[in-house]
C-alpha positions in Angstrom: -1.0 -6.9 -10.8 -3.1 -10.0 -9.8 -2.3 -13.2 -9.7 -4.6 -15.7 -8.9 -4.1 -19.8 -8.1 -5.2 -22.4 -5.5 -3.8 -24.6 -3.3 -4.5 -27.5 -0.9 -4.8 -27.0 2.9 -2.1 -28.8 3.7 0.0 -27.6 0.9 3.6 -25.6 1.4 4.0 -23.5 -1.6 6.7 -20.9 -2.3 4.8 -17.8 -3.8 7.3 -15.8 -6.3 6.3 -12.7 -7.6 8.5 -10.9 -10.5 9.2 -7.2 -10.8 11.7 -7.1 -13.9 9.0 -5.8 -16.0 8.3 -2.7 -13.0 11.9 -2.1 -12.0 13.8 0.7 -14.0 17.1 -0.3 -15.6 19.5 -0.6 -12.7 16.9 -0.5 -9.7 17.0 -4.0 -7.5 15.0 -4.6 -4.9 16.2 -3.5 -1.1 13.5 -5.1 0.7 10.4 -7.1 0.8 7.5 -7.9 2.7 4.6 -10.0 2.3 1.1 -9.5 4.1 -2.0 -11.9 4.2 -5.5 -11.2 4.3 -8.4 -12.7 3.7 -10.0 -12.1 0.0 -12.9 -11.4 -1.8 -16.0 -13.2 -1.6 -17.6 -15.9 -2.1 -16.3 -17.5 1.1 -18.7 -19.7 3.5 -15.6 -19.6 5.9 -13.8 -17.3 8.2 -10.1 -17.1 9.0 -9.4 -14.9 12.0 -5.4 -15.1 11.5 -4.7 -15.2 7.7 -1.0 -14.1 9.0 -0.9 -17.8 10.3 -0.2 -19.0 6.4 3.3 -17.2 6.0 5.9 -19.1 6.8 8.8 -17.2 7.9 10.2 -14.0 6.1 10.0 -13.1 2.6 12.9 -12.7 0.7 14.5 -11.3 -2.6 16.0 -13.8 -5.4 19.9 -13.8 -5.3 20.3 -15.7 -8.6 18.5 -15.7 -11.6 15.0 -17.9 -12.2 12.5 -18.6 -14.0 8.7 -18.5 -13.1 6.0 -19.9 -14.7 3.6 -17.9 -16.3 0.4 -18.3 -18.2 2.6 -16.8 -21.5 5.6 -19.3 -20.6 8.2 -18.9 -18.3 10.0 -15.4 -18.0 13.3 -15.0 -16.2 13.9 -12.7 -13.2 17.3 -11.3 -12.9 19.1 -11.3 -9.5 17.5 -9.0 -7.2 14.2 -9.0 -9.2 11.7 -11.4 -7.7 10.4 -11.6 -3.8 9.6 -15.1 -2.7 7.4 -16.1 0.5 6.3 -19.6 1.7 2.8 -20.0 2.6 1.3 -23.2 4.1 -1.7 -24.4 5.5 -4.8 -22.4 5.3 -8.7 -22.7 5.9 -10.4 -24.9 3.6 -12.7 -22.8 1.0 -11.2 -19.4 2.0 -10.0 -16.9 -0.8 -6.2 -15.4 0.6 -4.4 -12.2 -0.6 -0.9 -12.1 -0.2 0.4 -8.7 -0.9 3.7 -8.1 -2.0 5.5 -4.5 -1.2 9.2 -4.3 -1.9 11.3 -1.3 -1.9 13.4 -0.8 -4.7 17.3 0.7 -4.5 15.6 3.7 -6.2 13.6 4.5 -2.9 10.4 3.6 -4.6 7.8 1.3 -3.7 6.8 -1.7 -5.9 3.6 -3.8 -5.5 1.8 -7.0 -6.6 -0.8 -9.1 -5.1 -1.6 -12.9 -5.3 -4.8 -14.4 -4.7 -5.0 -17.8 -3.6 -7.9 -19.8 -3.0 -7.4 -22.8 -0.3 -9.3 -26.0 -1.5 -9.7 -29.4 0.6 -6.4 -31.9 0.7 -8.0 -35.2 -1.1 -5.1 -38.2 -0.8 -5.0 -40.0 -3.9 -5.6 -43.9 -3.5 
């Protein structure tokens, strides 16, 4: 699964990925980690340390939450979503955030989120 969006180079955002559709009945997420890497071209810039955009560790939701999707909001049960705070970034860079989690069934589940970092333009 690849989700895509953009953000500004000064914006702090919490990326949320729901795994309800992937998890078998009764299974929740036991642990999660998010890694950052440079994404696909075209990029005219380089970021030697994409992991610096990660702010803190990924965490699993403890309460039900609603995730906005192109098809409308989707409610994720407690233990079915992973959240990661990201901040800053190099203007013009594509980032890929790889969400890897382990379910209570011992299986691994993954999803990627692609973020394009744009320049911050203040509103007059």
